[in-house]
Backbone as CSV, one residue per row, in Angstrom:
resi,resn,N_x,N_y,N_z,CA_x,CA_y,CA_z,C_x,C_y,C_z
1,MET,-22.875,9.148,2.486,-22.005,9.126,1.310,-22.852,8.895,0.057
2,THR,-22.611,9.702,-0.965,-23.340,9.548,-2.217,-22.592,8.591,-3.144
3,VAL,-23.268,8.182,-4.224,-22.624,7.314,-5.213,-21.428,8.034,-5.844
4,GLY,-21.603,9.321,-6.120,-20.504,10.093,-6.703,-19.293,10.144,-5.793
5,GLN,-19.534,10.334,-4.501,-18.434,10.352,-3.538,-17.772,8.981,-3.440
6,GLY,-18.602,7.917,-3.502,-18.048,6.565,-3.472,-17.163,6.301,-4.679
7,LEU,-17.629,6.735,-5.857,-16.821,6.582,-7.077,-15.514,7.350,-6.969
8,PHE,-15.597,8.574,-6.471,-14.399,9.409,-6.360,-13.390,8.803,-5.398
9,LEU,-13.855,8.403,-4.215,-12.938,7.825,-3.230,-12.407,6.463,-3.688
10,GLY,-13.244,5.706,-4.404,-12.772,4.438,-4.958,-11.685,4.652,-5.989
11,ALA,-11.847,5.686,-6.817,-10.815,6.009,-7.809,-9.516,6.429,-7.130
12,ILE,-9.643,7.224,-6.066,-8.452,7.631,-5.308,-7.767,6.403,-4.720
13,GLN,-8.582,5.489,-4.150,-8.034,4.257,-3.586,-7.300,3.443,-4.643
14,GLY,-7.952,3.254,-5.797,-7.338,2.448,-6.852,-6.045,3.050,-7.365
15,LEU,-6.028,4.357,-7.536,-4.824,5.021,-8.043,-3.684,4.999,-7.037
16,THR,-4.011,5.145,-5.766,-2.965,5.308,-4.757,-2.572,4.028,-4.038
17,GLU,-3.404,2.978,-4.119,-3.096,1.729,-3.411,-1.786,1.120,-3.881
18,PHE,-1.545,1.135,-5.173,-0.379,0.443,-5.713,0.782,1.370,-6.038
19,LEU,0.547,2.675,-5.999,1.636,3.632,-6.123,2.175,3.917,-4.721
20,PRO,3.444,4.273,-4.594,4.043,4.439,-3.256,3.715,5.778,-2.617
21,ILE,2.401,6.076,-2.496,1.987,7.376,-1.982,0.896,7.263,-0.914
22,SER,0.583,6.062,-0.447,-0.336,5.785,0.650,-1.795,6.039,0.307
23,SER,-2.515,4.986,0.033,-3.949,5.090,-0.245,-4.721,5.509,1.007
24,SER,-4.355,4.965,2.161,-5.078,5.290,3.400,-4.918,6.766,3.739
25,GLY,-3.729,7.303,3.506,-3.500,8.719,3.760,-4.363,9.600,2.873
26,HIS,-4.460,9.231,1.615,-5.297,9.999,0.686,-6.772,9.917,1.066
27,LEU,-7.214,8.737,1.491,-8.618,8.592,1.875,-8.954,9.460,3.093
28,VAL,-8.058,9.517,4.066,-8.287,10.358,5.237,-8.413,11.823,4.816
29,ILE,-7.493,12.270,3.970,-7.491,13.672,3.544,-8.747,14.013,2.746
30,PHE,-9.065,13.182,1.752,-10.196,13.508,0.891,-11.531,13.321,1.605
31,GLN,-11.597,12.384,2.538,-12.841,12.236,3.280,-13.101,13.477,4.120
32,GLN,-12.058,14.025,4.721,-12.238,15.241,5.509,-12.596,16.424,4.619
33,LEU,-11.981,16.499,3.445,-12.283,17.586,2.524,-13.722,17.513,2.024
34,LEU,-14.242,16.279,1.868,-15.621,16.088,1.410,-16.632,16.217,2.545
35,GLY,-16.131,16.344,3.780,-17.013,16.510,4.924,-17.774,15.253,5.301
36,LEU,-17.198,14.075,5.023,-17.875,12.819,5.332,-17.667,12.477,6.802
37,THR,-18.699,11.927,7.421,-18.629,11.600,8.844,-18.618,10.104,9.114
38,GLU,-18.834,9.264,8.074,-18.790,7.819,8.268,-17.361,7.382,8.574
39,PRO,-17.182,6.303,9.328,-15.834,5.842,9.627,-15.075,5.494,8.350
40,VAL,-13.957,6.145,8.153,-13.188,5.915,6.934,-12.643,4.497,6.880
41,LEU,-12.382,3.901,8.043,-11.761,2.581,8.070,-12.652,1.531,7.410
42,THR,-13.956,1.586,7.675,-14.869,0.602,7.096,-14.892,0.713,5.573
43,PHE,-15.026,1.925,5.062,-15.045,2.128,3.617,-13.691,1.769,3.011
44,ASP,-12.618,2.103,3.700,-11.274,1.796,3.232,-11.105,0.298,3.025
45,VAL,-11.496,-0.476,4.016,-11.369,-1.933,3.927,-12.287,-2.490,2.844
46,PHE,-13.478,-1.939,2.738,-14.448,-2.408,1.750,-13.886,-2.280,0.339
47,ILE,-13.340,-1.121,-0.005,-12.837,-0.929,-1.362,-11.471,-1.581,-1.580
48,HIS,-10.839,-2.011,-0.485,-9.623,-2.806,-0.644,-9.925,-4.117,-1.373
49,MET,-11.154,-4.589,-1.266,-11.512,-5.807,-1.988,-11.460,-5.573,-3.502
50,GLY,-11.779,-4.353,-3.922,-11.663,-4.023,-5.338,-10.218,-4.020,-5.801
51,THR,-9.328,-3.511,-4.957,-7.916,-3.497,-5.330,-7.306,-4.901,-5.249
52,LEU,-7.819,-5.720,-4.331,-7.366,-7.109,-4.273,-7.703,-7.829,-5.574
53,LEU,-8.899,-7.617,-6.072,-9.290,-8.222,-7.348,-8.406,-7.714,-8.483
54,ALA,-8.016,-6.450,-8.417,-7.132,-5.882,-9.447,-5.785,-6.612,-9.472
55,ILE,-5.249,-6.939,-8.288,-3.984,-7.687,-8.219,-4.146,-9.055,-8.868
56,LEU,-5.225,-9.742,-8.526,-5.439,-11.095,-9.046,-5.572,-11.078,-10.566
57,ILE,-6.243,-10.080,-11.113,-6.404,-9.980,-12.563,-5.092,-9.553,-13.221
58,PHE,-4.394,-8.606,-12.612,-3.164,-8.074,-13.202,-2.087,-9.154,-13.327
59,PHE,-1.899,-9.929,-12.270,-0.868,-10.962,-12.298,-1.373,-12.249,-12.955
60,GLY,-2.685,-12.456,-12.906,-3.321,-13.526,-13.654,-2.653,-14.876,-13.527
61,ARG,-2.324,-15.442,-14.686,-1.773,-16.797,-14.719,-0.415,-16.913,-14.032
62,SER,0.304,-15.799,-13.937,1.627,-15.863,-13.304,1.530,-16.269,-11.836
63,LEU,0.351,-16.069,-11.218,0.186,-16.494,-9.834,0.294,-18.008,-9.700
64,PHE,-0.090,-18.733,-10.759,-0.006,-20.191,-10.716,1.446,-20.672,-10.851
65,LYS,2.333,-19.765,-11.243,3.742,-20.109,-11.385,4.549,-19.806,-10.122
66,VAL,3.894,-19.189,-9.144,4.574,-18.921,-7.876,4.858,-20.246,-7.187
67,THR,6.099,-20.445,-6.793,6.497,-21.723,-6.218,5.989,-21.861,-4.784
68,PHE,5.984,-23.092,-4.301,5.565,-23.352,-2.924,6.453,-22.591,-1.943
69,ARG,7.757,-22.573,-2.201,8.674,-21.862,-1.305,8.358,-20.367,-1.257
70,GLU,8.009,-19.793,-2.398,7.658,-18.377,-2.426,6.399,-18.099,-1.618
71,TRP,5.410,-18.983,-1.715,4.196,-18.789,-0.930,4.491,-18.916,0.565
72,VAL,5.421,-19.807,0.919,5.825,-19.928,2.328,6.459,-18.627,2.807
73,LEU,7.312,-18.031,1.958,7.940,-16.760,2.308,6.900,-15.649,2.440
74,VAL,5.900,-15.680,1.576,4.810,-14.700,1.673,4.066,-14.877,2.994
75,ALA,3.799,-16.132,3.363,3.108,-16.409,4.623,3.923,-15.904,5.809
76,ILE,5.229,-16.147,5.765,6.119,-15.676,6.840,6.115,-14.150,6.894
77,GLY,6.203,-13.521,5.720,6.224,-12.064,5.658,4.924,-11.411,6.072
78,THR,3.842,-12.179,6.075,2.528,-11.641,6.452,2.341,-11.586,7.963
79,VAL,3.098,-12.376,8.694,2.916,-12.488,10.148,3.021,-11.138,10.870
80,PRO,4.046,-10.303,10.618,4.129,-9.040,11.362,2.907,-8.148,11.187
81,ALA,2.428,-7.988,9.940,1.264,-7.127,9.699,0.016,-7.703,10.354
82,ALA,-0.140,-9.026,10.308,-1.293,-9.664,10.935,-1.285,-9.426,12.443
83,ALA,-0.113,-9.563,13.041,-0.004,-9.371,14.490,-0.323,-7.925,14.877
84,VAL,0.237,-6.984,14.140,-0.012,-5.569,14.437,-1.482,-5.223,14.218
85,GLY,-2.054,-5.723,13.115,-3.448,-5.426,12.806,-4.411,-5.943,13.854
86,ILE,-4.128,-7.108,14.408,-5.008,-7.708,15.416,-4.807,-7.066,16.792
87,LEU,-3.545,-6.866,17.174,-3.242,-6.373,18.520,-3.509,-4.886,18.695
88,PHE,-3.369,-4.122,17.632,-3.485,-2.667,17.750,-4.587,-2.097,16.855
89,LYS,-5.622,-2.886,16.624,-6.699,-2.478,15.719,-7.334,-1.156,16.125
90,ASP,-7.674,-0.999,17.406,-8.358,0.213,17.858,-7.454,1.439,17.753
91,GLN,-6.189,1.282,18.097,-5.259,2.404,18.018,-5.044,2.845,16.569
92,ILE,-4.994,1.860,15.674,-4.817,2.185,14.254,-6.050,2.894,13.718
93,ALA,-7.235,2.412,14.111,-8.484,3.038,13.663,-8.545,4.495,14.099
94,ALA,-8.034,4.793,15.306,-8.060,6.167,15.807,-7.197,7.092,14.959
95,MET,-6.138,6.554,14.367,-5.242,7.369,13.546,-5.910,7.864,12.270
96,PHE,-6.991,7.183,11.849,-7.676,7.573,10.624,-8.469,8.866,10.788
97,SER,-8.573,9.371,11.998,-9.294,10.623,12.222,-8.356,11.809,12.348
98,SER,-7.053,11.572,12.245,-6.078,12.639,12.437,-5.382,12.993,11.126
99,GLY,-5.768,14.119,10.539,-5.126,14.580,9.314,-3.673,14.953,9.531
100,ARG,-3.356,15.465,10.701,-1.975,15.877,10.976,-1.045,14.667,11.096
101,THR,-1.560,13.610,11.719,-0.765,12.379,11.775,-0.484,11.867,10.370
102,VAL,-1.503,11.891,9.523,-1.338,11.460,8.132,-0.311,12.333,7.425
103,GLY,-0.350,13.629,7.676,0.620,14.529,7.054,2.053,14.164,7.400
104,LEU,2.297,13.896,8.677,3.646,13.507,9.109,4.075,12.204,8.458
105,GLU,3.155,11.243,8.410,3.515,9.938,7.857,3.700,9.993,6.335
106,LEU,2.990,10.895,5.657,3.218,11.068,4.224,4.640,11.576,3.963
107,ILE,5.117,12.434,4.832,6.501,12.909,4.696,7.478,11.744,4.885
108,VAL,7.148,10.848,5.835,7.965,9.646,6.020,7.944,8.795,4.754
109,SER,6.758,8.641,4.142,6.655,7.885,2.887,7.517,8.516,1.795
110,GLY,7.536,9.850,1.777,8.390,10.532,0.812,9.854,10.174,1.004
111,CYS,10.285,10.132,2.253,11.682,9.778,2.553,11.985,8.334,2.151
112,ILE,11.015,7.448,2.338,11.182,6.048,1.926,11.381,5.970,0.417
113,ASN,10.599,6.748,-0.322,10.751,6.773,-1.775,12.106,7.321,-2.194
114,PHE,12.582,8.345,-1.495,13.909,8.885,-1.801,14.982,7.814,-1.588
115,TYR,14.821,7.035,-0.523,15.781,5.957,-0.241,15.804,4.933,-1.373
116,THR,14.620,4.465,-1.774,14.553,3.459,-2.833,15.099,4.010,-4.138
117,ASP,14.763,5.258,-4.435,15.275,5.889,-5.648,16.802,5.935,-5.630
118,ARG,17.348,6.222,-4.455,18.824,6.292,-4.334,19.458,4.921,-4.545
119,LYS,18.800,3.882,-4.051,19.321,2.526,-4.227,19.322,2.111,-5.695
120,LEU,18.295,2.541,-6.424,18.166,2.130,-7.820,18.845,3.084,-8.785
121,ASN,19.244,4.252,-8.291,19.890,5.251,-9.140,21.169,5.759,-8.486
122,PRO,22.231,4.976,-8.484,23.494,5.444,-7.889,23.987,6.691,-8.611
123,ARG,24.269,7.718,-7.844,24.682,8.987,-8.460,26.171,9.285,-8.291
124,LYS,26.823,8.510,-7.439,28.257,8.718,-7.265,29.016,7.841,-8.250
125,PRO,29.910,8.417,-9.040,30.651,7.617,-10.014,31.558,6.614,-9.323
126,GLY,31.693,5.466,-9.917,32.549,4.424,-9.365,32.422,3.166,-10.189
127,LYS,33.476,2.410,-10.278,33.504,1.247,-11.159,32.427,0.235,-10.818
128,ASP,32.281,-0.085,-9.525,31.335,-1.126,-9.130,30.192,-0.566,-8.288
129,ASN,29.976,0.733,-8.367,28.989,1.357,-7.493,27.580,0.817,-7.705
130,SER,27.186,0.634,-8.964,25.820,0.204,-9.263,25.531,-1.177,-8.690
131,SER,26.461,-2.101,-8.868,26.230,-3.459,-8.388,26.175,-3.529,-6.873
132,LYS,26.864,-2.573,-6.202,26.845,-2.575,-4.746,25.510,-2.062,-4.201
133,LEU,24.862,-1.195,-4.976,23.630,-0.592,-4.490,22.397,-1.392,-4.873
134,GLU,22.289,-1.759,-6.119,21.095,-2.485,-6.547,21.300,-3.985,-6.437
135,GLY,20.326,-4.679,-5.862,20.439,-6.114,-5.666,20.243,-6.888,-6.950
136,ASN,20.546,-8.173,-6.885,20.391,-9.037,-8.065,19.743,-10.369,-7.708
137,GLN,19.059,-10.413,-6.566,18.450,-11.665,-6.118,17.002,-11.780,-6.594
138,THR,16.529,-13.023,-6.645,15.121,-13.293,-6.922,14.436,-13.664,-5.613
139,THR,13.120,-13.758,-5.639,12.396,-14.132,-4.425,12.750,-15.538,-3.959
140,GLU,13.147,-16.401,-4.883,13.550,-17.759,-4.515,14.796,-17.747,-3.636
141,GLN,15.575,-16.671,-3.716,16.808,-16.573,-2.933,16.606,-15.862,-1.604
142,LEU,15.400,-15.381,-1.356,15.118,-14.744,-0.077,15.199,-15.767,1.059
143,THR,15.707,-15.334,2.188,15.694,-16.180,3.379,14.446,-15.851,4.205
144,PRO,14.007,-16.760,5.063,12.862,-16.454,5.923,13.079,-15.204,6.770
145,LEU,14.317,-14.989,7.229,14.605,-13.817,8.051,14.404,-12.527,7.254
146,LYS,14.853,-12.522,6.002,14.665,-11.339,5.158,13.186,-11.129,4.847
147,SER,12.467,-12.221,4.679,11.031,-12.113,4.439,10.331,-11.481,5.640
148,ILE,10.750,-11.838,6.833,10.212,-11.213,8.039,10.527,-9.727,8.037
149,GLY,11.742,-9.373,7.614,12.137,-7.960,7.552,11.232,-7.162,6.632
150,ILE,10.935,-7.717,5.452,10.031,-7.047,4.520,8.625,-6.993,5.113
151,GLY,8.253,-8.058,5.838,6.951,-8.086,6.497,6.823,-7.014,7.570
152,ILE,7.919,-6.717,8.271,7.905,-5.648,9.273,7.665,-4.301,8.591
153,ALA,8.276,-4.125,7.407,8.045,-2.900,6.637,6.566,-2.778,6.274
154,GLN,5.940,-3.888,5.938,4.514,-3.881,5.620,3.684,-3.588,6.865
155,ALA,4.100,-4.109,8.006,3.365,-3.872,9.254,3.397,-2.386,9.625
156,ILE,4.536,-1.750,9.444,4.650,-0.317,9.738,3.696,0.482,8.860
157,ALA,3.493,-0.005,7.632,2.648,0.705,6.669,1.160,0.600,6.985
158,ILE,0.790,-0.108,8.040,-0.604,-0.113,8.470,-0.995,1.281,8.969
159,ILE,-0.016,2.033,9.445,-0.265,3.405,9.885,-0.698,4.235,8.679
160,PRO,-1.844,4.920,8.743,-2.285,5.720,7.596,-1.282,6.822,7.252
161,GLY,-0.933,6.873,5.986,0.059,7.843,5.529,1.361,7.180,5.138
162,ILE,1.620,5.986,5.668,2.796,5.211,5.274,2.384,4.295,4.132
163,SER,3.066,4.384,3.014,2.703,3.593,1.841,3.116,2.138,2.000
164,ARG,2.161,1.220,1.824,2.472,-0.204,1.907,3.385,-0.625,0.763
165,SER,3.036,-0.234,-0.458,3.866,-0.632,-1.595,5.251,0.005,-1.518
166,GLY,5.297,1.280,-1.121,6.591,1.949,-1.001,7.476,1.310,0.052
167,SER,6.880,0.952,1.203,7.647,0.355,2.298,8.149,-1.038,1.946
168,THR,7.276,-1.866,1.365,7.682,-3.235,1.058,8.684,-3.294,-0.094
169,VAL,8.522,-2.435,-1.089,9.507,-2.385,-2.178,10.847,-1.903,-1.638
170,ALA,10.828,-0.899,-0.766,12.066,-0.413,-0.159,12.740,-1.522,0.642
171,GLY,11.932,-2.272,1.425,12.494,-3.375,2.195,13.078,-4.456,1.304
172,ALA,12.361,-4.801,0.234,12.838,-5.841,-0.677,14.124,-5.415,-1.374
173,VAL,14.197,-4.163,-1.797,15.406,-3.647,-2.446,16.564,-3.626,-1.444
174,ALA,16.274,-3.236,-0.205,17.319,-3.194,0.827,17.899,-4.572,1.094
175,PHE,17.072,-5.608,0.949,17.545,-6.979,1.182,18.083,-7.640,-0.079
176,GLY,18.261,-6.867,-1.138,18.989,-7.374,-2.291,18.183,-7.880,-3.461
177,LEU,16.853,-7.691,-3.457,16.062,-8.153,-4.586,16.203,-7.202,-5.777
178,LYS,16.164,-7.772,-6.963,16.119,-6.967,-8.179,14.833,-6.171,-8.196
179,ARG,14.824,-5.059,-8.914,13.673,-4.161,-8.867,12.366,-4.833,-9.298
180,GLU,12.407,-5.636,-10.359,11.193,-6.314,-10.815,10.753,-7.360,-9.802
181,GLU,11.710,-8.021,-9.167,11.385,-9.010,-8.141,10.824,-8.333,-6.889
182,ALA,11.354,-7.148,-6.573,10.833,-6.390,-5.435,9.382,-5.997,-5.678
183,PHE,9.088,-5.569,-6.897,7.711,-5.231,-7.284,6.806,-6.446,-7.135
184,ARG,7.255,-7.564,-7.644,6.458,-8.787,-7.622,6.193,-9.259,-6.196
185,PHE,7.239,-9.311,-5.365,7.071,-9.810,-4.008,6.203,-8.869,-3.179
186,SER,6.329,-7.574,-3.425,5.509,-6.603,-2.713,4.030,-6.890,-2.902
187,PHE,3.649,-7.236,-4.136,2.229,-7.429,-4.392,1.771,-8.859,-4.127
188,LEU,2.692,-9.796,-4.028,2.325,-11.099,-3.486,1.969,-10.952,-2.009
189,LEU,2.750,-10.124,-1.301,2.450,-9.858,0.107,1.122,-9.135,0.280
190,ALA,0.740,-8.356,-0.728,-0.493,-7.579,-0.625,-1.729,-8.471,-0.622
191,ILE,-1.647,-9.632,-1.257,-2.827,-10.500,-1.368,-3.342,-10.931,0.002
192,PRO,-2.533,-11.566,0.858,-3.055,-11.921,2.189,-3.293,-10.695,3.065
193,ALA,-2.530,-9.616,2.835,-2.713,-8.412,3.653,-4.080,-7.793,3.406
194,LEU,-4.453,-7.647,2.148,-5.751,-7.060,1.811,-6.892,-7.987,2.223
195,LEU,-6.704,-9.282,1.988,-7.735,-10.244,2.363,-7.911,-10.279,3.875
196,GLY,-6.798,-10.265,4.595,-6.860,-10.287,6.062,-7.530,-9.046,6.625
197,ALA,-7.241,-7.882,6.029,-7.876,-6.645,6.495,-9.382,-6.720,6.320
198,GLY,-9.809,-7.302,5.195,-11.242,-7.444,4.960,-11.897,-8.372,5.962
199,VAL,-11.237,-9.481,6.260,-11.774,-10.433,7.231,-11.831,-9.810,8.622
200,LEU,-10.800,-9.035,8.961,-10.726,-8.416,10.284,-11.883,-7.451,10.521
201,GLU,-12.340,-6.794,9.437,-13.418,-5.821,9.555,-14.796,-6.415,9.250
202,ALA,-14.843,-7.695,8.876,-16.114,-8.297,8.447,-17.191,-8.200,9.527
203,LYS,-16.831,-8.429,10.774,-17.834,-8.394,11.844,-18.401,-6.998,12.033
204,ASP,-17.581,-5.965,11.747,-18.083,-4.601,11.857,-19.038,-4.277,10.708
205,VAL,-18.704,-4.761,9.510,-19.560,-4.528,8.352,-20.912,-5.202,8.534
206,LEU,-20.922,-6.360,9.202,-22.156,-7.119,9.396,-22.908,-6.730,10.659
207,SER,-22.368,-5.767,11.398,-23.040,-5.342,12.625,-24.290,-4.537,12.289
208,ALA,-25.098,-4.303,13.266,-26.367,-3.589,13.053,-26.135,-2.192,12.505
209,ASP,-25.127,-1.488,13.031,-24.858,-0.128,12.573,-24.380,-0.124,11.134
210,SER,-23.498,-1.065,10.789,-22.929,-1.100,9.458,-23.971,-1.448,8.416
211,LEU,-24.969,-2.247,8.803,-25.976,-2.659,7.843,-26.859,-1.500,7.402
212,SER,-26.831,-0.395,8.144,-27.623,0.762,7.774,-26.971,1.590,6.678
213,ILE,-25.726,1.282,6.343,-25.003,2.004,5.301,-25.580,1.642,3.939
214,GLU,-25.748,2.639,3.082,-26.249,2.384,1.740,-25.229,1.585,0.943
215,VAL,-25.710,0.588,0.209,-24.822,-0.311,-0.516,-24.256,0.343,-1.779
216,ALA,-25.067,1.135,-2.466,-24.683,1.677,-3.774,-23.361,2.450,-3.762
217,PRO,-23.131,3.386,-2.828,-21.860,4.110,-2.827,-20.661,3.190,-2.610
218,TYR,-20.838,2.168,-1.751,-19.745,1.243,-1.486,-19.451,0.384,-2.711
219,LEU,-20.504,-0.057,-3.388,-20.319,-0.845,-4.601,-19.650,-0.003,-5.688
220,ALA,-20.053,1.249,-5.802,-19.430,2.151,-6.775,-17.946,2.321,-6.458
221,GLY,-17.628,2.413,-5.177,-16.231,2.552,-4.770,-15.398,1.339,-5.132
222,VAL,-15.976,0.148,-4.947,-15.266,-1.091,-5.280,-14.967,-1.151,-6.782
223,ILE,-15.953,-0.813,-7.591,-15.770,-0.860,-9.050,-14.703,0.134,-9.496
224,ALA,-14.742,1.339,-8.944,-13.746,2.353,-9.296,-12.350,1.934,-8.836
225,ALA,-12.278,1.381,-7.613,-10.981,0.945,-7.083,-10.373,-0.151,-7.952
226,PHE,-11.211,-1.054,-8.448,-10.731,-2.129,-9.310,-10.170,-1.583,-10.618
227,GLY,-10.923,-0.732,-11.305,-10.486,-0.215,-12.595,-9.238,0.634,-12.493
228,PHE,-9.233,1.565,-11.557,-8.073,2.432,-11.402,-6.891,1.676,-10.799
229,GLY,-7.187,0.612,-10.040,-6.111,-0.208,-9.485,-5.307,-0.899,-10.570
230,LEU,-5.983,-1.415,-11.583,-5.284,-2.036,-12.712,-4.345,-1.038,-13.387
231,ALA,-4.832,0.190,-13.565,-4.014,1.216,-14.219,-2.800,1.581,-13.374
232,SER,-2.988,1.704,-12.054,-1.864,2.099,-11.197,-0.826,0.991,-11.064
233,LEU,-1.252,-0.270,-11.132,-0.294,-1.374,-11.123,0.626,-1.301,-12.335
234,ALA,0.045,-1.059,-13.497,0.847,-0.936,-14.711,1.788,0.260,-14.626
235,LEU,1.295,1.359,-14.060,2.135,2.552,-13.931,3.296,2.319,-12.968
236,PHE,3.009,1.658,-11.827,4.075,1.440,-10.849,5.136,0.487,-11.393
237,ARG,4.729,-0.526,-12.153,5.714,-1.414,-12.775,6.631,-0.620,-13.700
238,TYR,6.064,0.294,-14.458,6.859,1.150,-15.354,7.819,2.015,-14.545
239,VAL,7.320,2.605,-13.453,8.139,3.487,-12.631,9.292,2.714,-11.990
240,ILE,9.005,1.492,-11.513,10.065,0.672,-10.921,11.151,0.378,-11.953
241,ASN,10.760,-0.011,-13.160,11.734,-0.341,-14.192,12.569,0.876,-14.596
242,LYS,11.951,2.051,-14.561,12.663,3.285,-14.920,13.323,3.939,-13.708
243,ALA,13.045,3.407,-12.512,13.621,3.922,-11.266,13.384,5.424,-11.121
244,LYS,12.109,5.810,-11.140,11.749,7.226,-11.027,10.978,7.494,-9.729
245,LEU,11.347,6.831,-8.654,10.602,6.952,-7.403,10.776,8.307,-6.726
246,GLU,11.770,9.059,-7.163,11.966,10.388,-6.596,10.738,11.273,-6.827
247,TRP,10.064,11.078,-7.971,8.845,11.847,-8.251,7.834,11.670,-7.131
248,PHE,7.631,10.420,-6.733,6.657,10.136,-5.686,7.131,10.611,-4.320
249,GLY,8.448,10.638,-4.140,8.993,11.152,-2.891,8.616,12.615,-2.687
250,TRP,8.837,13.428,-3.710,8.490,14.851,-3.615,6.985,15.045,-3.479
251,TYR,6.211,14.222,-4.185,4.756,14.328,-4.103,4.293,14.087,-2.662
252,CYS,4.806,13.039,-2.023,4.404,12.713,-0.655,4.797,13.822,0.321
253,VAL,5.983,14.356,0.158,6.447,15.414,1.056,5.564,16.657,0.919
254,ILE,5.284,17.056,-0.315,4.453,18.247,-0.542,3.040,18.041,-0.011
255,LEU,2.446,16.861,-0.297,1.095,16.585,0.194,1.085,16.513,1.713
256,GLY,2.139,15.966,2.304,2.223,15.881,3.759,2.266,17.250,4.399
257,VAL,3.027,18.154,3.824,3.100,19.534,4.356,1.734,20.203,4.235
258,ILE,1.061,20.010,3.098,-0.274,20.594,2.909,-1.253,20.061,3.953
259,ALA,-1.169,18.738,4.212,-2.046,18.137,5.220,-1.774,18.691,6.613
260,LEU,-0.516,18.906,6.927,-0.162,19.457,8.237,-0.719,20.862,8.416
261,VAL,-0.736,21.623,7.343,-1.156,23.017,7.430,-2.683,23.178,7.385
262,PHE,-3.345,22.380,6.526,-4.751,22.639,6.246,-5.730,21.596,6.793
263,ILE,-5.239,20.387,7.137,-6.137,19.338,7.612,-6.032,19.202,9.119
264,ARG,-7.165,19.010,9.757,-7.162,18.884,11.222,-6.600,17.545,11.662
């Protein structure tokens, strides 16, 4: 991998990590298009540290205002993804080599976006239709059971092609959270998820084979992922407030069909 390729893939990671279009799916597709033979999973996890830093900077001081109860709910919601990541690590890694699997899952991500868009944009006229569809709860009102439900949505998104942000926002909206609260809780969940993924792969990065990888392309990827991650966080917050997730739904479906046809 060259520095230019690392920068490009890092930019793709940063742009797609926080938008509901699956960063892992994009990395699989673009790595195959670039003809790279290094394991995508290692590079994927490495540049996730750049996007993790983007979350910490983006939310900044507001993280200190997160209540103890909210952090407990985040911890509870992290359990499903942690369990899946540990128990099925090898099976998940194998999925990163299948462009067709990614194509199918991108179409699923598109459907998830259509669902969330429908929840936030009631199209059938009715006196109380809007209040029935869009929730009005805050994260403080979440129950542990609902937090587990959102965590299951995050666990499913470990599959490459399924968007983590799209799945968790959809789960949060389904359980009655307001759109801004759904955005916030989704990315609170991302903090331990991204950190845990990095820890899970640390032994592979420090292995003899991994140490032979050139540092410069990976460092370039981290820097690009951080910068573009900040931009995509701001964009996704805007999209959530405007409830325009249908755009991303069509994008995922079209990209998924292209992957099915042209990617191995």
